[in-house]
TORFIRO-765854 format. One record per residue: x, y, z of N, C-alpha, C in turn. Coordinates in steps of 0.1 Angstrom, whole numbers, plus 5000, padded with zeros to 4 digits. Layout:
<marvos>
XYZXYZXYZ
...
</marvos>
This chain:
<marvos>
368823645122367623725125366523665117
365323665123364123615116363823705104
363123645095362823715082361623805083
360823805094359623875094359824025095
360924075101361124215103361924275091
361724405089362224475078363724485079
364524435070366024445071366624545060
365724625055366224735046367224815053
368324855046369424925052369025055059
367925115054367425245060366325215071
365925095073364825065082365225085096
364325115105364625135119365225005125
364824885121365424765127366924755123
367224785110368624775106369424875112
368924995114369625105121369825065136
368924995141369024945155370124845156
370124755146371224655146372624715145
372724815137374024885136374424955149
373325015156373525085169374024985179
373424865180373824765190375224715187
375524695174376824645171378024745172
377824865167378824965167378925055179
377725105183377725195195377725125208
377025015209376924945222377924835223
378624805212379724705211379224565217
378024525213377524405218378024285208
378124165214378524055206377424015196
377823955185376823915174375723835180
376023745190375023655196374023745204
374523845211373623925219372824015210
373324065199372624145189371424065184
371723945180370723855174369623825185
369923815197369023795208368023915209
368624035209367824155210366824155198
367324135186366524145174365424035173
365823915179364823805179363623845188
363923915199362823965208361924065201
362624155193361824255185360924185175
361524085169360824015159359523945164
359623895177358423835183357323935183
357624055187356524165188356124195174
357024205164356624235150355624145145
355824015147354923905142353523925149
353623955162352323965170351524085164
352224195162351524325158351024305144
351724235135351324215122350024135121
349724055131348423985131347224075131
347424195137346324285138346524405128
347324385118347524485108348324605112
349124595123349824715128351324705124
352124795129353624785127354324835139
355624815139356424845151356424995155
356325075145356425225148355125275153
354025205153352725255157352125165168
352925085175352424995185351825085197
350725025202350125095213350425025227
350125095237350325045251349524915253
348324925248347424805249347924685242
348424705230349024595222350224535229
351024625235352224575242351724485254
350724525261350224445272349624315267
348924315256348424195251349524105246
350524165241351724085236352324005248
352524085259353124015271352223915277
350923935276350023835281350023715272
350223735259350323615250351623535253
352723595257353923525261353623435273
352923485283352623405294351723285290
350823315281349823215276350523095270
351623115263352323005256353422945265
353422985278354322915287355622985289
355823105284357123175287357123235301
358123195309358023235323358323385325
358123435337358223575341359623625338
360723545341362023585339362323615324
361823525315362023535301361223655296
360023675301359123785297359923915300
360523925312361224045316362424075307
363023965302364223985293363724035280
362523985275362024035262361624175263
360924215275360524345277361724445277
362824395283364024475284364624505269
364524405261364924415247364024525240
362724515242361824615236362024755241
362324765254362624895259363924955253
364924875251366124915244365724965230
364924885223364624915209363825045208
362825055216362025175215362725305221
363625275230364425385235365325445223
365825345215366625385204365825455193
364625405191363725475181363425615185
363125635198362825775202364125865201
365225805205366425885205366825925190
366525835181366925855167365825925159
364725955166363626035159362625955151
362625825152361625745145360225755151
360225775165358925795172359025905181
357825965185357826075195357826025209
357025925212356825875225357225725226
357825685237358225545239357025475245
356425375238355325305243355625205254
356925185257357225085268357325155281
357325285282357525355294356525325305
355325295301354325265311354025125314
354925035308354724895310355624855322
354924775331355624725343356324595340
357424575345358124445343357424335351
357424215344356824105351357524075364
356824045375357524015388358123875387
359423865391360123745391359823665403
359523545402359123465413357723405412
357123355422355823295421354823405419
353923385410352823475407351623395404
350523425411349323355409348323445402
348023415390347123495382345723495388
344923595384343523605388342823475385
341823445393341023325391339523385390
338823345380337423375379336523285387
335523335393334523255400333623195390
332823095394331823045385330823145380
330523235390329523335387330123435376
331423465378332023555368332123495354
332323365354332423305341331023305334
330023275343328623285337328323425333
328723525341328423665337329123695324
330323645321331023675309330223615297
329823485299329123415288327723485286
327023525297325723585296325823725290
327023785290327123915284327223915268
327323795263327423785248326123805242
326123895232324923925224324623825214
323623735216323323625207322623675194
322323805194321623865181322723885171
324023895175325123915165325523785159
326023795147326423675140327423585148
328323655155329423585162329023545176
327823575180327423555194327523405198
326923315191326923175195328323125194
329123165184330523125183331223155195
331123285200331823325212331423255224
330123215225329723135237330423005237
330422945225331122815224332622825227
333122935222334622955223334922965238
334223045246334523065260334222935268
333222865264332822745272333922635269
334322625257335422525254336722565261
337022695260338322745266338322705281
337222735288337122705302336922565305
335922495299335622365303336722265300
337522295290338622195286340022245291
340122365297341422415301342422435291
342022495279342922505268343822625268
344922615262345722735258345022805247
345222935245344523005234345022955221
346322915220346822855207346122725204
345822645214345122515212343722535208
343122645213341722675209341622715195
342622805191342622855177342922745167
343722645171344122535161343122415162
342122425170341222305172340522285158
340422155154339822125141338522035144
337722035134336521955134336821805136
337921765129338421625130339021595143
339121695152339621665166338521645176
337221655171336121655180335521505180
335421455191334821325193333621345203
332621415199331621465208330721355213
330521245205329721135209330421065221
331721055221332520995232332821095242
332521225240332721335249334221355252
335021355241336421385242336821475230
337821555232338421625220339921595220
340521605209342021575207342621715206
343621735215344321865215345821845211
346321925202347721935199348322045206
349222015216349822115224351222155220
352022195230353422225227354222105222
355122145213355922035206355121935198
353921975194353021895186352621765194
352721775207352221655215350721655216
350121545215348721535215348221475228
347021515232346321455244344821455242
344221365248342721355248342221425260
341221515258340621595269339121575269
338621535281337121525282336521665280
335321665274334621785271333221775278
332821885285331621885292330421885283
329221835288328021835280327621985277
327922075286327522215283328322265272
329622235271330522285260330022215247
329622085248329122025236327922085231
327022125240325722195236326022325229
326922405235327322535229327922515215
328722415213329322385200328222345190
327322255194326322215185325422335181
325222425190324422545187325222635177
326522635177327322715168327522655154
327422525153327722465140326822505129
325522525131324722575120325222715114
325622805123326122935119327522915111
328322825117329622795110329422745097
328522655095328322595082327822685071
327322805075326922905065328022995061
329222985067330423065063331123005052
331423075041332223025030333723025033
334122925041335522925046336522915035
337622985036338622985026339222845025
339622805012340222675010341422655019
341522535025342622505034342322525049
341222595051340822625065339522555069
339022475060337622415062337522335075
338622275080338522185092338622255105
338922385105339022455118337622485124
337622475137336322485144335922635145
336822715151336422855153336922945142
336022995134336423075122335723215123
336423315116335923445115334923455104
333723505107332723525096333123625086
333823725091334323835082335523795073
336523725080337723695073337623555066
336623475070336523345064337723245066
338323265078339423185082339523175097
340423085102340423065117340723195125
340123195137340423305146341923305150
342523415151343923425156343923455171
345023435177345123455191344823605195
345223695187344923835190343423865189
342723795180341323815179340623765192
341123645197340523595209340823685221
342023745222342323835232341323955232
341024005220340124125218338724085222
338223975218336923925221336723915236
337723855243337623835257337723975265
338524055260338624195266337224265265
336624255254335324315252334224255261
334224115262333224045270333424075285
334624075289334924105303334424245307
334724335298334224475301332724485301
332024415292330624405291330024345304
330724245310330224185322330524265334
331324375333331624455345332624395354
333424305349334524245357335824325356
336324355368337524445368338824365370
338824235371340024155372340824165358
342124135359342924125347342623985341
341923985330341523855324342023845310
342723725307343223695294342723555291
342923495279342523365277343123265287
344323295291345023205301344223205314
343523305318342723315330341723205331
341123175319340123065319340822925322
342022905316342722785318343122775333
343622885339344022875353342822855362
341622915358340422905366339922755365
340022695354339722555352340422465361
341822485361342622395370342322425385
342122555388341922585402340622525407
339522535399338222485402338322335404
339022265395339122125396339822085409
340922155412341722125424340922145437
340222265437339322295448338222185450
337822125439336722025439337221895443
338521875445339121745449339621655439
339821705426340321625416341821595418
342221475414343621435415344521525407
345621565413346521665407347121605394
347421475394348021415382347021415371
345721405374344721415363344721555358
344821655366344721795362346021825353
347121775357348321785348348121725335
347521605335347221545322346321625313
345321685319344321765312345021885306
345921945314346522065309347622045299
348121925299349221885290350521955294
350821955307352022015312353221935308
354322005305355521935300356121845310
355821865323356421785333355921635332
354821615325354321475324354121455309
354821355303354721335289353321295285
352721355275351421325271351221175267
352221125260352120985256352220885267
352820925279352920835290351820845300
351120955301350120975311348920885309
348620845297347420755295347820615297
349120585299349420445303349320435318
349220545325349120535340347720575345
347020645337345620685341344720635330
343820545333342920495324341920605319
341620605306340820705300339420715307
338920605310337620605316337620675330
338720635338338920705351339120845349
339920885339340221025337338921105335
338121055326336821125323335921125336
335921015343335121015356335621115366
336921135366337421235375336921375371
337021405358336621535354335121555356
334321455353332821465354332521485369
333221415378332921425392333321565398
334421615393335021735400334821865393
334621865379334521985372333122055375
333122185379331922245383330922255372
331322265359330422265348329622135347
330222025350329521905350328521885362
329021935374328221915386326922005385
327022115377325822205376324722155367
325122055358324122005349323021925355
</marvos>
C-alpha cells in the first residue's frame, strides 16, 4: 500500500483493509488494488488541503476528470470509481461519515466517448472573461493560450519550465508520459501572452527550487498544481457563460480537433500530442521539424487568425 494514506490501526483506511480481508475474504492482491485506488484519491484531495472523510461531490468529479486527463481509460476509471464506492460504502456503514459522496457520481461509459469540443469563439470567450485587473489575470490568459495552442496535458502545463521555452525559434520542449520529450511549435499569440505574463512572474519571490517553473502561484510562491488549474478553468468557463463540461483536457481535445478539421496530417497531430502509439524519439526522424512547424502554422486556427 502506498505511504500517503493513514495506516494507523484505528484509521478508517486500516479498518477498511481489515474489512476487505476478513469480512469480504478478498485476496491480498485484490485488497492492495482497492487501497491503491483509495490512495489515488487521497493524494489528489491532499493537494487542495482536504481529506478523505470530507471529500465533496465536486472534488470527486474533478478527480475523475484528472484521471482522464493523464490518459486513464474509461474502463480503468470505472474500476477506480467502483473501489471508491466500496470504500465510502464501508465508511457510511461503519459510522465514519453520514452521507456517501459517491452516490451521485455516474460511472464512466465504457466504449468510445467523444469529449466536448470548444469552438474558437468559446475559447476566445473564456480568455476574454479573464479579469486583467487581478494579479493572476495575465498569467491565466497565458496559461489558457498555451494549453490550447500547444495541445498540452494539464500535467505538462504545470511542469513547464522557463528552460523549456525556445520562443525565438517558436518551439517549446515538453516532457510527457514516461519522461519522454517532444518539441512542440508554439503560436505567436501564445508567445505574446507569455511575454505579457513574464513581468508579473518576475515580481514573485518564488520559493527556492521552483524558480524555473513557468506558471507559479503568486500566493503560494510555487508552481500551479493540477487541481489549481482545474479550479481556474471551472471559474473561467462559468464566467464566460459556457455550459459544456470543460476540463483542461477539453482544450487539448479541441486543439487536435481544430487541427484535423483544418486539414493537418494526422501523424503530425499525433506527434504534437505525444501519443504513446508513436515514440517521441522516432517521430522527428520521419517528420522534419521545419515541416512539422509549417503544418501547425498552416492549419492551427490561432495562427490563421493572426
